[in-house]
C-alpha positions, -999 to +999 in steps of 0.1 A: -044-511-096-020-536-103-015-562-073+022-566-076+044-553-050+056-517-060+093-518-073+095-481-088+088-447-072+068-419-092+076-399-119+073-372-095+109-375-084+124-376-114+111-343-124+116-314-094+117-273-108+144-257-085+172-235-091+205-251-105+239-257-108+231-288-091+207-308-082+231-332-054+242-300-043+222-269-045+184-287-050+197-310-020+217-288+001+185-262+001+164-288+012+185-305+037+185-264+054+154-259+044+145-284+068+173-282+098+160-247+100+121-258+104+137-280+129+153-256+149+138-222+152+153-217+181+185-208+166+200-174+161+228-190+141+240-216+118+273-237+108+276-257+076+307-286+069+309-296+042+327-328+028+332-347+000+323-332-032+303-307-013+333-290+000+353-300-028+336-279-057+307-265-036+321-227-046+318-236-073+283-247-081+270-226-055+268-245-025+279-221-005+258-197-015+222-211-010+231-221+024+239-190+034+207-173+015+189-209+027+198-194+067+192-156+062+185-134+080+205-156+098+243-157+100+259-193+086+297-203+090+306-225+063+338-247+066+353-265+037+362-300+050+384-324+019+401-345+039+376-368+058+369-396+036+349-420+064+318-408+046+285-422+044+281-405+015+305-383-014+283-354-010+277-355+028+270-318+053+269-315+088+246-290+098+248-272+136+222-250+151+242-220+175+221-204+203+239-176+219+271-190+204+265-226+224+256-256+200+221-265+205+215-290+179+237-309+151+222-330+123+247-350+090+228-353+059+234-368+027+222-348-006+220-385-022+210-370-055+182-356-074+181-328-049+172-360-028+180-358+009+189-381+038+190-371+075+221-397+090+201-422+122+167-412+109+145-431+086+146-421+051+108-414+041+092-439+020+093-426-019+064-429-034+061-467-056+037-467-078+055-493-106+050-530-099+087-533-122+115-527-124+133-533-158+126-521-192+119-563-204+091-562-175+077-531-181+081-534-228+058-572-218+035-557-199+031-531-224+022-557-252+002-578-233-025-546-223-017-531-261-004-501-245+028-475-250+051-465-223+030-428-217+001-447-208+019-471-190+024-441-171-006-427-168-019-460-155+003-460-127+002-428-113-019-405-095-045-382-107-021-345-107+006-364-125-005-349-159-005-310-143+028-319-124+040-328-160+026-297-181+038-277-151+082-293-159+072-282-195+053-252-190+090-249-164+112-260-198+096-235-224+103-201-205+134-216-195+142-217-233+131-181-240+145-166-206+178-186-220+176-177-259+172-139-252+200-138-227+237-119-227+263-117-206+292-130-183+285-165-164+294-159-129+321-180-111+353-165-123+362-185-160+351-156-184+326-177-197+305-160-223+269-165-227+264-179-263+221-193-265+212-162-277+241-161-302+234-195-314+198-186-320+203-160-343+237-163-362+222-183-396+258-201-415+258-191-452+241-216-468+225-231-442+208-259-447+182-280-430+200-305-408+228-278-401+197-257-394+185-285-365+220-290-349+222-249-344+189-242-333+191-277-307+222-267-298+207-227-287+179-242-272+204-270-247+225-242-241+196-217-234+188-241-198+221-252-198+233-209-191+204-207-165+210-237-153+248-222-141+231-189-135+213-208-101+179-200-124+148-227-123+155-258-144+140-292-146+153-316-129+154-345-158+173-362-147+198-338-129+207-297-127+237-306-147+224-325-177+189-303-178+194-295-215+189-323-234+153-330-229+148-299-231+163-289-267+152-319-284+116-317-270+114-275-277+127-275-313+103-307-319+074-280-300+084-248-317+099-260-351+079-289-358+046-283-345+045-306-323+014-303-297+021-296-256+004-326-252+024-351-274+056-332-256+038-343-228+034-380-236+071-376-250+080-363-211+063-392-200+084-417-223+112-406-214+106-403-171+099-441-171+135-445-187+148-420-163+136-439-135+145-471-146+181-452-149+177-443-116+160-470-100+191-499-110+218-477-112+221-436-103+216-402-119+244-387-095+276-380-113+295-379-073+289-418-074+290-427-107+305-399-131+286-380-158+280-406-181+243-413-157+238-371-161+243-364-194+245-402-207+209-407-192+197-373-198+207-387-237+187-417-236+156-401-219+153-375-249+160-400-276+128-421-257+114-387-260+118-381-296+109-416-301+075-415-287+077-385-303+076-403-341+057-435-329+085-463-326+080-490-314+081-498-278+121-516-294+125-495-310+122-468-286+144-493-262+169-494-290+176-453-292+178-448-257+205-480-257+225-462-284+222-432-259+235-446-231+263-469-244+276-440-262+284-423-228+302-451-208+329-443-187+318-407-195+341-382-161+321-358-142+353-327-143+344-293-143+366-263-144+366-253-105+338-275-099+312-248-120+281-265-141+301-245-174+329-260-186+326-289-199+286-294-187+272-268-210+287-279-240+275-316-236+243-311-228+246-299-269+261-324-283+241-354-262+205-332-273+220-341-310+234-371-305+198-385-291+185-378-323+211-390-337+201-422-316+167-421-327+177-426-365+200-451-361+171-474-342+148-468-369+164-486-391+188-509-377+167-520-341+165-553-358+203-555-352+208-552-314+226-574-293+226-553-260+196-549-240+187-517-227+190-532-186+223-546-199+237-513-213+222-495-180+237-526-147+272-516-173+265-481-166+261-483-131+296-512-130+315-484-151+307-455-128+317-478-096+352-490-108+357-450-120+389-440-098+368-407-077+392-380-090+369-381-121+335-382-103+326-349-096+354-337-072+378-313-095+411-339-089+415-346-121+402-346-162+397-309-175+392-299-142+427-300-139+435-273-164+444-241-154+426-220-185+448-185-176+480-214-188+460-237-209 
């Protein structure tokens, strides 16, 4: 093991398996309620007050439903406070334990992104830090010095159960696509959005050529995962629930259609994880904090890096592909209609999956002409996200979220 101070956490915290549709709005609150319920076994009912983004888009994301389900069989009252602004995080909630009509315990919890939670006033559980580097440049130099690829870098510093975790994540991704591409009906939430993955998978356009076939199937796979996420089914954060369809769509196409082995795909997932981890460490993966650019944009970069690994590109070409993917998502707002992870989220996953493939193709041809490093574009994405008005960051107050479909 390298003697450096560890600066970046395990990829097992990036790839989480859980119920959608939002790592911040469902996986995080679910974990908070489970922990609070375990701390207060004597309570006979509970209360949750949601603030910030949790209050403004919580119903659309299913936050209220997952809280009620988690506290069951105990009753739980839910209040939405959309006016409070003095918050430690955009995704903040107060939980109350009640017995015989009296409050016996209260905790303020923040869902800080990627399904992670923090209890206010308590020491944050130290993340499992395993990597001695926190920039792409450092990692690339280390890999060059030790003649290794990015997946081997991950393998070197992760624990013994790393590959079993990656294998399980890939299995869940495949099962999610298989469920989704055979599913039909209307997504919940009231927007009357019909599931389209099956139609995309089965419909063959007249005179379909190899390129249009690739686009159709990659989109079908992305729709499959994103629609399952919108249904509250089990997905893998990559890096979040709302962007969970991008990476598996690209990987599944190359696995199912082009015969890449599970082992090759798992190595690609490790490579993608390094990219996602760098973004999480140096910027954000929370749409409520920095917009959809850090969700779908990050997923696109991860997919580009994964595909670069599958195509055995050199590390500098993988870097360029990931940089292209981020650069062309800069400023992307998080503005789901009615707070539902449906419009435009599902289509964005499909478009980003195709863009990842294009980014790799460009990087393979133009890598020696690039002017911007991956590290610099990640920093720019963070700055852009912090500068972005709050109304465009998962609050349903601006952008597409203002559209009334009945009058559009």
